[in-house]
C-alpha positions as CSV (number, residue, x, y, z in Angstrom):
1,X,270.2,87.0,75.0
2,X,266.5,87.8,75.1
3,X,264.9,88.6,71.7
4,X,264.0,92.1,72.7
5,X,267.6,93.0,73.6
6,X,268.8,91.4,70.3
7,X,266.3,93.5,68.3
8,X,267.4,96.7,70.1
9,X,271.1,95.9,69.3
10,X,270.3,95.3,65.7
11,X,268.3,98.6,65.5
12,X,271.3,100.4,67.1
13,X,273.7,98.9,64.5
14,X,271.5,100.0,61.6
15,X,271.2,103.5,63.1
16,X,275.0,103.7,63.5
17,X,275.4,102.5,59.9
18,X,273.0,105.1,58.6
19,X,274.9,107.8,60.5
20,X,278.2,106.6,59.0
21,X,276.7,106.7,55.5
22,X,275.3,110.2,56.1
23,X,278.7,111.3,57.5
24,X,280.6,109.9,54.5
25,X,278.1,111.5,52.1
26,X,278.5,114.9,53.9
27,X,282.3,114.6,53.7
28,X,282.2,113.8,50.0
29,X,280.0,116.7,49.3
30,X,282.5,119.0,51.0
31,X,285.4,117.7,48.9
32,X,286.4,119.6,45.7
33,X,285.3,118.0,42.4
34,X,288.8,116.8,41.7
35,X,288.8,114.8,44.9
36,X,285.3,113.4,44.6
37,X,285.9,111.3,41.5
38,X,288.9,109.2,42.8
39,X,287.1,108.5,46.1
40,X,283.8,107.6,44.3
41,X,285.7,105.3,42.0
42,X,287.3,103.7,45.0
43,X,284.0,103.2,46.7
44,X,282.4,101.7,43.6
45,X,285.3,99.2,43.3
46,X,285.2,98.2,47.0
47,X,282.2,98.7,49.3
48,X,279.6,99.3,46.6
49,X,280.9,96.6,44.2
50,X,278.5,93.8,45.4
51,X,275.5,96.1,45.3
52,X,276.4,97.3,41.8
53,X,276.9,93.7,40.6
54,X,273.6,92.7,42.0
55,X,271.9,95.7,40.3
56,X,273.6,94.8,37.0
57,X,272.5,91.1,37.3
58,X,268.9,92.2,38.0
59,X,268.9,94.5,34.9
60,X,270.3,91.7,32.8
61,X,267.7,89.2,34.1
62,X,264.9,91.7,33.3
63,X,266.4,92.2,29.8
64,X,266.6,88.4,29.3
65,X,263.0,88.0,30.5
66,X,261.8,90.7,28.1
67,X,263.7,89.1,25.2
68,X,262.3,85.6,26.0
69,X,258.8,87.0,26.0
70,X,259.5,88.8,22.7
71,X,260.9,85.6,21.1
72,X,258.0,83.6,22.4
73,X,255.6,86.1,20.8
74,X,257.5,85.8,17.5
75,X,257.3,82.0,17.7
76,X,253.6,82.1,18.4
77,X,253.1,84.5,15.5
78,X,255.2,82.3,13.1
79,X,253.3,79.2,14.2
80,X,249.9,80.8,13.5
81,X,251.3,82.1,10.2
82,X,252.6,78.6,9.2
83,X,249.3,76.9,10.0
84,X,247.3,79.5,8.1
85,X,249.7,79.3,5.2
86,X,249.5,75.5,5.0
87,X,245.7,75.8,5.0
88,X,245.8,78.4,2.2
89,X,248.3,76.3,0.2
90,X,246.1,73.2,0.5
91,X,243.0,75.2,-0.6
92,X,244.9,76.7,-3.5
93,X,246.0,73.3,-4.6
94,X,242.4,72.0,-4.4
95,X,241.0,75.0,-6.4
96,X,243.8,74.8,-8.9
97,X,243.1,71.1,-9.4
98,X,239.4,71.9,-10.0
99,X,240.3,74.6,-12.4
100,X,242.4,72.2,-14.4
101,X,239.7,69.6,-14.3
102,X,237.1,72.1,-15.5
103,X,239.2,73.1,-18.4
104,X,239.8,69.4,-19.4
105,X,236.1,68.6,-19.1
106,X,235.0,71.5,-21.2
107,X,232.0,73.8,-20.9
108,X,228.9,72.6,-19.0
109,X,230.6,72.2,-15.6
110,X,230.4,74.7,-12.7
111,X,232.6,75.0,-9.6
112,X,230.5,74.9,-6.4
113,X,231.2,75.2,-2.6
114,X,230.0,72.1,-0.7
115,X,228.3,72.6,2.7
116,X,227.1,70.1,5.2
117,X,223.8,70.4,7.2
118,X,225.7,69.4,10.3
119,X,223.1,67.0,11.8
120,X,223.7,63.3,12.4
121,X,220.6,62.4,10.4
122,X,221.9,64.1,7.3
123,X,225.6,63.3,7.4
124,X,225.5,61.8,3.9
125,X,223.6,64.9,2.6
126,X,225.3,67.9,1.2
127,X,224.3,71.4,0.0
128,X,225.8,73.4,-2.9
129,X,225.7,77.1,-3.1
130,X,224.0,77.4,-6.5
131,X,220.7,76.1,-7.7
132,X,218.1,76.0,-10.5
133,X,218.6,79.6,-11.5
134,X,222.2,78.8,-12.2
135,X,221.4,75.7,-14.3
136,X,221.6,72.9,-11.7
137,X,219.1,70.1,-12.2
138,X,218.4,66.8,-10.3
139,X,220.7,63.8,-11.0
140,X,223.6,66.1,-11.9
141,X,226.9,64.4,-11.0
142,X,229.2,66.0,-8.5
143,X,232.9,65.3,-9.0
144,X,236.3,66.4,-7.6
145,X,239.8,66.1,-8.9
146,X,239.9,62.5,-7.5
147,X,236.6,61.3,-9.0
148,X,232.9,60.8,-8.3
149,X,231.8,62.4,-5.0
150,X,228.0,62.2,-5.3
151,X,224.9,63.4,-7.2
152,X,222.3,66.2,-6.9
153,X,218.9,65.1,-5.6
154,X,216.9,68.3,-5.5
155,X,217.5,71.7,-7.1
156,X,216.0,74.8,-5.5
157,X,216.2,78.4,-6.9
158,X,219.5,79.4,-5.2
159,X,220.9,76.1,-3.9
160,X,220.7,72.4,-4.4
161,X,220.7,69.3,-2.2
162,X,222.7,66.3,-3.0
163,X,224.0,63.1,-1.6
164,X,227.6,61.8,-1.5
165,X,228.5,58.2,-2.3
166,X,228.1,57.1,1.4
167,X,224.3,57.7,1.2
168,X,222.2,54.5,1.4
169,X,220.4,55.4,-1.8
170,X,223.5,56.0,-3.8
171,X,223.8,53.9,-7.0
172,X,226.1,54.2,-10.1
173,X,226.4,52.0,-13.1
174,X,230.1,51.1,-13.3
175,X,232.8,49.1,-15.1
176,X,236.4,48.3,-14.9
177,X,238.5,51.0,-16.6
178,X,239.3,48.7,-19.5
179,X,235.6,48.4,-20.2
180,X,235.7,44.6,-19.8
181,X,233.5,44.0,-16.8
182,X,230.4,45.8,-15.7
183,X,228.4,46.0,-12.5
184,X,226.6,48.3,-10.1
185,X,228.3,50.4,-7.4
186,X,226.3,51.0,-4.3
187,X,226.9,52.2,-0.7
188,X,226.8,49.8,2.2
189,X,226.7,51.1,5.8
190,X,229.5,50.1,8.0
191,X,229.0,47.9,11.1
192,X,229.5,49.2,14.7
193,X,229.9,52.9,13.7
194,X,232.4,52.1,10.9
195,X,232.5,54.2,7.8
196,X,230.3,53.4,4.9
197,X,231.8,51.3,2.1
198,X,231.4,51.0,-1.6
199,X,230.4,47.7,-3.1
200,X,230.6,46.7,-6.8
201,X,228.0,44.0,-7.4
202,X,226.6,42.1,-10.4
203,X,230.0,41.1,-11.8
204,X,229.9,37.7,-13.6
205,X,231.0,34.8,-11.5
206,X,233.7,33.8,-14.0
207,X,235.3,37.3,-13.9
208,X,238.7,37.7,-12.4
209,X,239.2,41.2,-11.2
210,X,242.5,41.8,-9.5
211,X,243.0,44.0,-6.4
212,X,243.9,47.5,-7.5
213,X,241.8,47.5,-10.6
214,X,240.3,50.9,-11.2
215,X,236.5,51.1,-11.4
216,X,234.8,54.0,-13.3
217,X,231.3,55.0,-14.2
218,X,230.0,53.2,-17.3
219,X,227.8,55.9,-18.8
220,X,224.8,53.5,-18.8
221,X,221.6,55.0,-17.4
222,X,222.6,58.6,-18.6
223,X,223.1,59.7,-15.0
224,X,226.9,59.9,-15.2
225,X,229.3,60.3,-18.1
226,X,231.5,57.3,-18.9
227,X,234.9,57.3,-17.2
228,X,234.6,59.1,-13.9
229,X,236.9,57.3,-11.4
230,X,235.0,55.7,-8.5
231,X,237.6,53.6,-6.7
232,X,239.9,50.6,-6.7
233,X,239.1,46.9,-6.2
234,X,240.1,46.1,-2.6
235,X,238.9,42.5,-2.1
236,X,236.2,40.0,-3.0
237,X,233.1,40.6,-0.9
238,X,230.8,37.7,-1.9
239,X,229.9,35.1,-4.5
240,X,226.2,34.5,-5.1
241,X,224.9,31.2,-6.3
242,X,227.8,30.6,-8.6
243,X,226.7,33.2,-11.1
244,X,227.9,36.6,-9.9
245,X,230.5,38.2,-7.6
246,X,230.7,41.3,-5.5
247,X,233.9,43.4,-4.7
248,X,234.7,45.9,-2.0
249,X,236.0,49.2,-3.4
250,X,238.5,51.6,-2.0
251,X,236.9,54.9,-3.1
252,X,239.1,57.7,-4.5
253,X,237.0,60.5,-2.9
254,X,237.0,60.9,0.8
255,X,233.6,62.5,1.1
256,X,234.2,63.9,4.6
257,X,236.9,66.3,3.2
258,X,235.0,67.5,0.2
259,X,234.6,71.3,0.4
260,X,234.6,72.3,-3.3
261,X,233.5,70.3,-6.4
262,X,232.3,70.5,-10.0
263,X,228.7,69.9,-10.9
264,X,227.2,69.3,-14.4
265,X,224.9,72.0,-15.6
266,X,221.5,71.2,-17.1
267,X,221.9,70.4,-20.8
268,X,225.4,69.0,-20.4
269,X,225.8,65.9,-22.5
270,X,226.4,63.2,-20.0
271,X,227.0,60.5,-22.6
272,X,230.4,62.0,-23.4
273,X,233.5,59.9,-22.7
274,X,235.7,61.5,-20.0
275,X,238.0,58.6,-19.3
276,X,241.0,60.5,-20.8
277,X,240.5,63.3,-18.4
278,X,242.2,61.1,-15.7
279,X,245.4,59.6,-16.8
280,X,246.9,56.5,-15.0
281,X,249.2,58.7,-12.9
282,X,246.2,60.9,-11.8
283,X,244.1,58.1,-10.4
284,X,244.9,58.9,-6.8
285,X,243.2,59.5,-3.5
286,X,243.5,63.0,-2.1
287,X,246.2,62.1,0.5
288,X,248.2,60.3,-2.2
289,X,248.0,63.4,-4.4
290,X,249.0,65.7,-1.6
291,X,252.0,63.5,-0.7
292,X,253.1,63.4,-4.4
293,X,252.7,67.2,-4.7
294,X,254.7,67.8,-1.5
295,X,257.4,65.5,-2.7
296,X,257.5,67.4,-6.0
297,X,257.6,70.8,-4.1
298,X,260.5,69.5,-2.0
299,X,262.3,68.4,-5.1
300,X,261.8,71.8,-6.8
301,X,262.9,73.6,-3.7
302,X,266.1,71.5,-3.5
303,X,266.7,72.3,-7.2
304,X,266.2,76.0,-6.5
305,X,268.6,75.8,-3.5
306,X,271.2,74.1,-5.7
307,X,270.8,76.8,-8.4
308,X,271.2,79.5,-5.8
309,X,274.3,78.0,-4.4
310,X,275.8,77.6,-7.9
311,X,274.8,81.2,-8.7
312,X,276.5,82.5,-5.5
313,X,279.7,80.5,-6.3
314,X,279.7,81.9,-9.9
315,X,279.1,85.4,-8.5
316,X,282.0,85.1,-6.1
317,X,284.4,83.8,-8.8
318,X,283.3,86.5,-11.2
319,X,283.9,89.1,-8.5
320,X,287.4,87.8,-7.8
321,X,288.2,87.9,-11.5
322,X,286.9,91.5,-11.9
323,X,288.8,92.6,-8.8
324,X,292.1,91.1,-10.1
325,X,291.6,92.7,-13.5
326,X,290.8,96.1,-12.0
327,X,293.8,96.0,-9.7
328,X,296.1,95.1,-12.7
329,X,294.7,98.0,-14.7
330,X,295.3,100.6,-11.9
331,X,298.9,99.7,-11.7
């Protein structure tokens, strides 16, 4: 059959169908109300049933789509909240650690915010948000909960410029924590874009310093108080002429992550011994401390959950006992 004839036949069938629907509708309108309801119910259960089912499925699909979008929005919101919460928790831990450190060191230390200039040429340089008017002077040590971070080089009225331990000019008189061996800690630039490293030099050749030995400031030179942690012995670097050795250190402070620190105010006695401020269990890098605190938090949370479960069990037992006693009294 030619396409034009087929189109005409289809149009006729649609027209006849429309007429039939109109006729049925007219007849239904003429019926009394008591007769319309059974017929309408019959039509919904037979001829209109596929269309009603399709409509219901479309409405259900739209509801599911809206619910999925709502749940996705909730997940996104919870994700953002969790990330911001973890950042706040980490910063609170840092500030709480500095507060504890400040109370242990005593008066003469001030908490500061550490800023970075942001240029490649000054990547080992740092800025602090207080200056000479607040009592900051050149050569003041800059420390964190982990240990020695750097030193102030120049104090201006409202801010100060310092260098961290990765600066090529950084030097600190140092010793092993037991006070047996002395030397000089200095920064050495890394090769092929590697990070800078700390080197303990000038140790006598006959010294035997094991890996893991803690190195602290010696207090000599009056630049730093005695006992600020610097790092751990990592390996032997060099032996010079049979009369001295050098050792690579693993620093306690990761200078790239320092955002807050303590700085000594002018007039603070830097000859004081501060070794006891850091116990053996507190000689940790920042990531080690964070892992330990997280493990402690997990243990405390598990203990709280156990207590809550025991309390719920006790409450249910107590409730049963009270119910039984009350029932006996009513009888």
